[in-house]
C-alpha positions as CSV (number, residue, x, y, z in Angstrom):
1,X,48.5,85.7,105.2
2,X,47.1,86.5,101.8
3,X,48.8,84.9,98.7
4,X,49.1,88.6,97.0
5,X,51.3,89.5,100.4
6,X,53.7,86.7,99.9
7,X,56.7,87.9,99.8
8,X,58.4,87.6,96.4
9,X,54.6,87.2,95.1
10,X,54.9,90.4,92.5
11,X,58.9,90.4,92.5
12,X,60.4,89.3,88.8
13,X,63.6,88.8,91.0
14,X,62.0,86.2,93.5
15,X,59.3,84.1,91.3
16,X,61.0,83.1,88.8
17,X,64.9,82.1,88.8
18,X,65.7,81.6,85.5
19,X,67.5,84.4,83.4
20,X,69.0,85.7,80.7
21,X,71.4,88.6,80.6
22,X,72.2,90.6,78.0
23,X,74.7,93.7,77.5
24,X,72.8,96.3,76.7
25,X,73.1,100.3,75.3
26,X,70.9,103.5,75.9
27,X,72.5,104.6,73.0
28,X,74.5,103.5,70.5
29,X,77.7,104.7,70.9
30,X,77.0,104.9,74.5
31,X,78.4,102.8,77.5
32,X,77.4,99.0,78.1
33,X,75.0,98.2,80.8
34,X,73.4,95.1,82.0
35,X,70.3,94.1,81.4
36,X,68.1,90.8,82.3
37,X,65.2,89.1,81.2
38,X,63.4,85.5,80.7
39,X,63.6,85.8,76.5
40,X,66.8,84.0,76.2
41,X,66.8,84.4,72.3
42,X,67.2,88.2,72.1
43,X,69.3,88.8,69.4
44,X,71.8,92.0,68.9
45,X,70.5,94.7,67.4
46,X,67.2,94.8,68.8
47,X,65.7,97.7,70.5
48,X,64.1,96.9,73.7
49,X,62.2,98.9,77.1
50,X,64.3,98.9,80.5
51,X,63.1,99.8,83.8
52,X,64.7,102.5,84.8
53,X,64.5,104.8,87.6
54,X,63.5,107.3,85.0
55,X,60.7,104.9,84.3
56,X,61.0,102.5,81.0
57,X,63.8,103.8,78.5
58,X,64.7,102.5,75.2
59,X,68.2,100.1,74.7
60,X,69.4,98.6,71.8
61,X,70.9,94.6,72.8
62,X,74.7,94.0,72.7
63,X,74.2,90.0,72.6
64,X,74.6,88.0,75.7
65,X,76.7,88.6,78.8
66,X,78.7,85.6,80.2
67,X,77.0,86.3,83.7
68,X,74.5,83.2,84.9
69,X,71.6,83.5,87.8
70,X,71.8,80.6,89.2
71,X,69.5,80.4,92.3
72,X,71.9,82.4,94.1
73,X,72.3,86.4,94.2
74,X,70.9,89.1,93.4
75,X,69.9,90.5,89.5
76,X,69.0,94.0,90.7
77,X,72.2,95.4,89.7
78,X,71.0,94.9,85.9
79,X,68.7,96.6,84.6
80,X,65.2,94.4,83.5
81,X,64.3,94.4,80.3
82,X,60.2,94.4,80.2
83,X,59.5,94.5,76.4
84,X,59.9,95.7,73.1
85,X,59.1,98.8,72.0
86,X,55.8,99.9,70.3
87,X,56.2,101.9,66.6
88,X,55.9,104.8,68.2
89,X,58.3,104.3,70.9
90,X,60.6,102.9,68.5
91,X,60.3,106.6,66.2
92,X,60.4,108.8,69.3
93,X,63.8,107.0,70.2
94,X,64.6,108.2,67.2
95,X,63.6,111.2,67.1
96,X,65.2,111.8,70.7
97,X,68.9,110.3,69.0
98,X,68.5,113.7,66.3
99,X,67.1,116.0,69.4
100,X,70.1,115.0,71.2
101,X,72.8,115.3,68.3
102,X,71.0,119.3,67.7
103,X,71.3,120.6,71.4
104,X,75.6,118.6,71.1
105,X,75.6,121.7,68.4
106,X,73.8,124.5,70.1
107,X,75.6,124.1,73.0
108,X,78.8,124.1,71.6
109,X,78.2,126.8,69.6
110,X,76.7,128.7,72.7
111,X,79.9,127.9,74.6
112,X,82.0,129.6,72.0
113,X,79.7,132.8,71.6
114,X,80.0,132.9,76.4
115,X,83.7,132.3,76.2
116,X,84.3,129.0,78.4
117,X,87.2,127.2,78.7
118,X,85.3,124.4,78.8
119,X,84.7,120.9,76.6
120,X,81.6,119.6,75.7
121,X,81.5,115.9,75.7
122,X,78.1,114.5,75.3
123,X,73.8,115.4,76.2
124,X,71.5,113.4,77.3
125,X,68.0,113.8,77.0
126,X,65.5,111.2,79.0
127,X,62.9,109.2,76.2
128,X,59.4,110.7,78.3
129,X,60.7,114.4,78.3
130,X,62.2,116.3,81.1
131,X,66.0,117.5,81.1
132,X,68.4,117.5,79.8
133,X,72.1,116.4,80.7
134,X,74.9,118.1,79.4
135,X,78.2,116.6,80.6
136,X,81.4,118.6,79.8
137,X,85.1,118.5,81.0
138,X,86.8,121.5,82.9
139,X,90.3,122.1,84.1
140,X,88.8,124.6,86.2
141,X,86.3,125.7,87.9
142,X,83.3,127.4,85.0
143,X,81.1,129.7,85.9
144,X,78.0,128.9,83.4
145,X,75.1,130.7,84.4
146,X,74.5,132.6,81.4
147,X,74.7,129.3,79.5
148,X,72.2,128.0,81.3
149,X,70.1,130.6,80.9
150,X,70.2,130.2,76.9
151,X,69.9,126.8,76.8
152,X,66.8,126.7,78.7
153,X,65.5,129.5,77.0
154,X,66.7,127.6,73.5
155,X,64.7,124.5,74.7
156,X,62.1,125.7,77.2
157,X,62.9,122.7,79.6
158,X,65.4,121.7,82.9
159,X,69.5,122.0,82.3
160,X,71.8,120.4,84.0
161,X,75.1,121.3,83.6
162,X,77.3,117.9,84.6
163,X,81.6,118.3,84.9
164,X,83.1,114.7,84.5
165,X,86.7,113.9,84.9
166,X,89.0,112.6,82.2
167,X,88.2,108.8,82.7
168,X,84.3,109.4,82.6
169,X,85.2,111.3,79.6
170,X,86.9,108.1,77.6
171,X,84.5,106.2,78.6
172,X,81.4,108.0,77.6
173,X,83.5,108.6,74.6
174,X,84.8,105.0,73.5
175,X,87.9,104.2,71.9
176,X,90.0,101.3,71.2
177,X,93.2,100.5,73.5
178,X,97.1,99.3,73.4
179,X,95.8,95.5,73.1
180,X,93.4,96.3,70.0
181,X,90.2,95.5,72.1
182,X,87.5,98.2,73.1
183,X,88.1,100.2,75.6
184,X,87.0,98.0,79.1
185,X,85.9,101.4,81.2
186,X,83.3,102.1,77.6
187,X,82.5,98.2,76.9
188,X,81.9,97.0,80.1
189,X,83.6,98.4,83.1
190,X,80.5,100.2,85.0
191,X,82.4,101.7,87.9
192,X,86.4,102.5,88.2
193,X,88.6,100.9,90.5
194,X,91.5,102.6,92.4
195,X,94.8,102.3,90.5
196,X,98.3,102.7,91.3
197,X,101.8,102.5,90.3
198,X,102.3,99.1,92.8
199,X,100.2,97.5,90.7
200,X,102.5,97.9,87.9
201,X,105.8,97.2,89.4
202,X,103.8,93.7,91.2
203,X,103.7,92.0,87.5
204,X,106.9,93.2,86.8
205,X,105.7,95.4,84.0
206,X,108.1,98.8,82.4
207,X,107.1,101.1,84.5
208,X,106.9,103.1,81.2
209,X,103.7,105.6,81.2
210,X,103.2,105.2,77.4
211,X,103.0,101.2,78.1
212,X,100.4,101.2,81.5
213,X,98.1,104.2,80.2
214,X,95.2,104.4,79.0
215,X,94.4,107.0,76.1
216,X,92.8,109.0,79.1
217,X,96.0,109.2,80.3
218,X,96.2,107.5,83.2
219,X,96.9,104.1,84.5
220,X,95.5,101.0,83.2
221,X,92.3,100.2,84.6
222,X,93.5,96.0,83.2
223,X,96.5,97.0,85.7
224,X,93.9,95.9,88.7
225,X,92.5,92.5,86.7
226,X,95.4,90.3,87.5
227,X,97.0,92.0,90.8
228,X,95.5,89.6,93.3
229,X,96.6,86.4,91.8
230,X,100.6,87.9,91.4
231,X,100.3,89.3,95.4
232,X,98.7,85.4,96.1
233,X,101.8,83.9,93.6
234,X,104.4,85.3,95.4
235,X,103.3,84.8,98.3
236,X,104.1,80.4,97.4
237,X,107.8,81.5,96.4
238,X,110.8,82.8,98.2
239,X,111.8,85.7,98.2
240,X,114.4,87.6,95.6
241,X,117.4,88.1,97.0
242,X,116.9,84.8,99.5
243,X,119.1,81.7,99.4
244,X,117.7,78.6,98.4
245,X,118.9,75.3,98.1
246,X,117.8,72.8,96.2
247,X,118.9,68.5,95.6
248,X,122.7,69.9,96.9
249,X,123.2,73.2,95.4
250,X,122.8,76.4,96.7
251,X,121.2,79.3,95.2
252,X,120.0,83.1,95.3
253,X,116.6,84.2,94.1
254,X,117.4,87.1,91.1
255,X,113.3,87.8,90.5
256,X,110.6,85.3,90.0
257,X,108.0,84.4,87.3
258,X,104.6,83.8,89.6
259,X,102.5,83.0,86.5
260,X,105.1,80.2,85.3
261,X,105.8,79.5,88.9
262,X,109.9,79.5,88.1
263,X,112.1,80.9,90.5
264,X,115.0,82.7,88.4
265,X,118.1,81.9,90.3
266,X,122.3,82.5,90.1
267,X,124.6,80.1,91.4
268,X,127.6,80.3,93.7
269,X,129.5,80.7,89.7
270,X,126.9,83.5,88.9
271,X,125.0,81.2,86.6
272,X,121.5,81.8,85.9
273,X,118.7,78.7,86.3
274,X,115.7,78.5,85.9
275,X,113.9,76.6,89.1
276,X,110.0,75.2,89.1
277,X,108.7,76.1,92.9
278,X,107.5,72.4,93.1
279,X,111.3,72.2,93.2
280,X,111.6,74.7,95.7
281,X,108.6,73.4,97.6
282,X,109.7,69.6,97.9
283,X,113.3,70.6,99.0
284,X,111.8,72.8,101.6
285,X,109.8,69.7,102.6
286,X,112.4,67.0,102.7
287,X,114.6,69.7,105.0
288,X,111.5,69.7,107.1
289,X,111.5,66.1,107.4
290,X,115.4,65.4,107.7
291,X,116.2,65.1,111.8
292,X,118.4,67.8,113.1
293,X,121.0,67.7,115.1
294,X,119.8,69.7,118.0
295,X,116.1,67.9,118.5
296,X,117.9,64.2,118.2
297,X,121.3,63.7,120.0
298,X,120.8,60.1,119.8
299,X,121.1,59.9,116.0
300,X,123.9,62.2,116.0
301,X,126.1,60.3,118.5
302,X,125.2,63.1,121.3
303,X,124.2,61.8,124.7
304,X,121.0,61.4,125.3
305,X,119.4,64.5,127.4
306,X,116.4,62.4,128.8
307,X,118.8,59.4,131.1
308,X,119.7,59.8,134.0
309,X,123.9,60.9,134.4
310,X,126.9,58.9,135.8
311,X,127.0,60.1,139.3
312,X,130.9,60.3,140.0
């Protein structure tokens, strides 16, 4: 087999194991994506050319990514940073952003003119020419054929209208969460996990919609982050309502504090106690090691069933 036919010879992923990951954005106010390169010192704000399905696209480096490549796994989930842009490409990038802003204003006016019940969110144009994509939200189905006709006539290129949901709208628009940080969806999340009210209950969070909902009025994405940890910790603790015995005293479990590994229980007098999970597990082990009356008749003064019975 020729050297040029060797697997991975022309593949940048397999030929060199050392990669450095960066947070990048294809637009100044766009969503963050992941990029990788062999350059370990890419300063924030630097414009780079990134390989995409539509060819090379400019992107802005936001900073290093916490992701690391240790010679295992596949960084293909990230975009490959190829090189720095030429001066011509930098000028085209600046012009592209201005064209998108102009297209947004024109489309917004046409929506009003056509009396369409829809909200325009963002406009994107491919760097290497091609079509415009207009993202919008609407509660009901919208007949935008007349709008598309006017847009095509205005821009003399292909036009795509793409309807999105409220979560994707928030992801595109961005903002600050109730935690005081930039929204997870617009800063680093690349997909939306399914979130349920059960996750809030599992973490003992108040079921107040104002406290467990995001700016999109949907359940907070961050409810997913610690859900599995809470479930795992709860399995190692006695259930709520269960009776337990520790150091000769009896208690009834009132609630669990999984992350602190604390069992809140009440005694017979109704007094509340904070017991550690290790205390309870130690009591369980001591109980298991203690010989039982049923299994050890000799120890408890009973007759050894294995001994022959005395005949009368």
